[in-house]
N, C-alpha and C positions, 0 to 999 in steps of 0.2 A: 924120355918118358913118353909112352904112347897111351892114348886114351881111346876107349871105344867111342864110336860116333853117337851123337845125341839120339835118344829114342825116337823112332820115326814110324809112321803107319806103314803097314805092309804094302809094298809096291812091286811092280814087275821087275824081273831080273834085268840087269844092265840098264837101269833107269836113265843113265846119262844119255843113252842113245835111243830113247823112245821116239824122239823126233829126228832121227838121222835122215828120215825121208825128206825132211824139210831143209836139209843141208845141201846146198847146191855145189857139187864138186865141179867147179868150172876150171880151176887150175890154170888161170890165165895170168902170166907175168906181165907187168905193166912197164912200158918204157919210161925212162926218166923224162923224156921230152914231153910226154903226155901229162906226167905228174906235175911238172913245174910250170906249165903254160896256164895263164889265167883262164878261168872258165868262160869269160866273155868271148875269147878267141877260139875256144875249142868246143863250144856248145852252140852250134848254129841254131837260131830260133829260140834260144834260151834267154831268159831275162833275170835280172837281179831282184831279189826280194830283201835286200839289205842285210843287216847283221843281226843274228840272234844268238845270245849266249856266247858271243865272241867268235861265232862261225859265220862266214859269208854264205848266204843261201841263194841258190840258183833254181829257177823254175823252168821246166821244159816238159811238154807232152803230158801235162797233168800230174807231174811228179816234182818233188823237191830234192835237191842234192846239196851235200856239204861234206866237209872233211873234218876229222878230229884226230888229235895226236895221242889220245888215250881212250881206253875203255875201262871205266870203273866197274866194280862188281856190285850188282844189286841182287839181294836175296829176299826182298819183300815178296810176300805171298807164300813163303815156305812155312809148313806147319812146325818146323824146327828152327825158325829164325830167332825168336825172342822168348826167353823163359823167365819165370819169376825169381830164379836164382842167378840170372844172367848166364844161363848155361847154354844159350843158343849159338847158332852159326854166326849171328850178328851180335856185335857188342851192344849192350842195352843202351849205351850212350850215343849210339847212332840213331836211336828212335826217341829217347827221352832225355831231358836236361833238368838240372836242379832248379828249384825255385829259391834256394838259399845257399850261401849268403847272397844278399842283393846284388853284389858285384858279379856273381856268376849266374844270375837268373837267365835261363835260356841259352847258356853258353856251355860248351863242352871241351874247349881247347885249353891247352896249357894247364895252369893250376886249377882251372874249373873242371877238368876231367876228373881230378881226385874228388872234388866236391860232388860231381855227378855220381861217382861210385859210392861215396859215403852216404848220400841221401837215398840212393836206391837200396843200398844194403839195409839202411834203417827201415825203409818201407817193407822190405822183404822179411826182416826179423820181427816186424810188428804184425805179421799175419798175412802179408801179401794180398790185401783186399783191394780189388779194383775200385771200390767205391770211395776209398780215401787216398788214392795215389796222388791226387792233385795237391795234397798237403805237402808232398815231398818233391814231385816232379811235374814238369810241363812237357807238352808234346813238340818234338822237332822232326817227326816222321812217323812215329807209331801212334795211331789214333788222333792225328791232327798234325799241325805244323805251326811255325812262327811262335813257339812257346804258348800254344793254346791249351785249354783245359783238355787233358787226355781222355778221349772217349775210347776206352779199351775194355776188352772182355777176354775171358779165358776160354780155351777150348773145352768141350765136354769131357767128362771122365771117360777113360782113364788118362787123358792128356790135359788135365786141369792144372798142370804146372807150366803150361805154355800159353802165351798170348795168341789170340787170333792176329795173324799178320796179313794185311790186306794189300791188294793191288788196285790201281785205279780202274783197270779193265776187269770185267767180271763175266762169268758164264751166266746164261739165263737159267733160272730155276727149272728143275726137271719138268714140273707141270705148270710153270709160270706163276704159281701162286704161293710158294712156300714163304711163310711169315718170317721176316727178318733174314731172308736169304742172303742179301748183299753183305751182311756182316758175319756170315758163317765161313769157316775156313775152306770148305769145299767149293765155295763160289769164286775163290781167287785163282789166278794163274800161278801154278807152282813153278817157281823159277828154275828148279832142277829138272823139270820136264819140258817146259815151254820156253823156246828161245824168244825172249822179248827185249825190246829197246825202250828206253825211258826218255820222255820228252818233258820240257818245262811247260807249265800251264799256258804261258804266253804263246807257245807254238800252236795252240788250238784257236787262236784269234787271227784276224786279218793282219798281214797279207798271207800268212803261212797256211792257215786253215788245215792243219793236220787233225786227225781224229784218233782217239783210242781205238785199237782194233785194225787200223790201217796196216798194210803189208809193206815190207821193205827188204832190202838186201844190203849187206855190208861186205866190203872187200878189204882184206889185209894187203896193202900194196907192197909189203916187204916179202910176202910169200906167194901172193896170187890166190890164196884160199878165200872162199866166200861162203856166206851163210845167209839163209832167209830168217826173217824175224817178223813179229807182230808188235805194234806199239801197245805195251802192256801196263805201263806205270807212268806216274807224273813226278816231276822233280828234276834235279840235276841240271847239267849244262850241255845237253846233247852229247853226252860222253859216258853214259851208263848202260850196261847190258846185263841180262840175267845170267845165272850160272850156266844154264843150258846153251845160251848163245856163245858164251866163252868156250864151252866144251866143243861146240860144233866148229867155231871159227879157228880155234887153235889146236883142234884135234886131240885135246886132252883135258880132263876136268881140272878146274882150279884147285890149287893146293890148299891143304889145311895146315894151320900152324897153331901151336899152343899159346894161350894167353892166360892172364890171371883175371878172373871174373871180379865183379863188384864185391862178391862175398869172399874173395881170396882163393877161390878154387881154380885148379887148372882145367881149362876148357879148350876143346879143339874148334877153331873158327876159321873161316875163309880168310886168306891173305888178301892183299890189295889187288887191284886190277892190273892191266897191262898197258905199257906205253908202246907207241908205234906210229903208223901212218895209215889211216883208215878212210876209205871213200864210202859214203852212205847215200842211198836213195830211199825215199818213202813215196809210195804210190797213193796219192790222195783219193779218198772216196772208195777205198777197197774193203773197209770194215764190213763184216758179215753180221747184220743185225736184222731183227724183225722191225717192220715199220712202226715208228713211234716209240721204240724202246732203245735204251742205252746199252744194256747188257749184250754181250756177243751171243749170237744164235749158234753156239758151238758147244761141244762137250770136251772133256779131257781126251776122249777117244777120237773125236773127229777133227780136232784143231790141227793135228800134224799133217794128215793128208791134204786138208784144205789149204794150209799154208804153203805146202810144197807146190801145189798146182797154181795157186794165185800168184806166188812170187815168180815162178817160171814163166807163166803167160804174160805177166806185166813186164818182166825184164825183156822178153822177146819183143814186146810191143814197142818199147822205146829204142830198140836197136842193140840190146845186149850189154855185156859188161863194158865194152869199149865206150859206149855212150855214158854209162854210169861214171867211169873214171874221168872222162873228158869234162863232163858237166860238173863234177865235184872237185875240179881242180881249184887250188887256193887262189 
């Protein structure tokens, strides 16, 4: 059975490749010797920053390096991520969790997944009002986290059957003064257009000191393909990337698969991420912001060219892909 894709705002043709300019076609195959040698031996001048989210972190030349064995898929920021009928690209239980029964409060695994779907379906059938969603659900990603009170809102008509899906990094308002801008859909980084990487909140503290908006590069050590990214969202374990970053790195968009929504409807959603062997560098202090502001001083039109230039120049500054691979060795 094939389903049409979720309703989506009009966008440019071939949206998967809007930021192909940010894709660094380096095509360098990596020797096994470089892959298997500890970073301390292969990264002269580098220093250890300990372990974060199970990954050993190395610092060198103002950048941090690490390896990950998987890249999970992140669709936060998409206008078609979460819907009031669970019709989105993301399963609603990736963003919200049930508050009842008590044993399943804040939980979505195992038998609690069914409880999540049941409670969300009850909320949807009761009118799908954001002001009473806390009677049914708590937030585990959509509108908060750690089973907090969901701070959610719907997009304006005619897309009022869709939640606003936010990213931690945001664009600056067009004139800098739009009321409530940070909670509007157009303020978010669209994961199908922007290649972004996800970092845990702890990565923004000492000694790692990463910032939302910083630029980086990831290399697939099995193929030699590489792609540029911006740090665009918070969470995960240094192993999540946007739809666009997956498309750029693997040279094909992530696949869609049918699932049953919380309301029992067949819905096309993204399948899981990819396993592999990935070397990652993030260049600290490269976020493009206005002085004193947290939002990125970029637009959906300017972020691609800026990312391509910033990633290329910083990669060259540290010595290229070979340095990335050596310093990110496990």
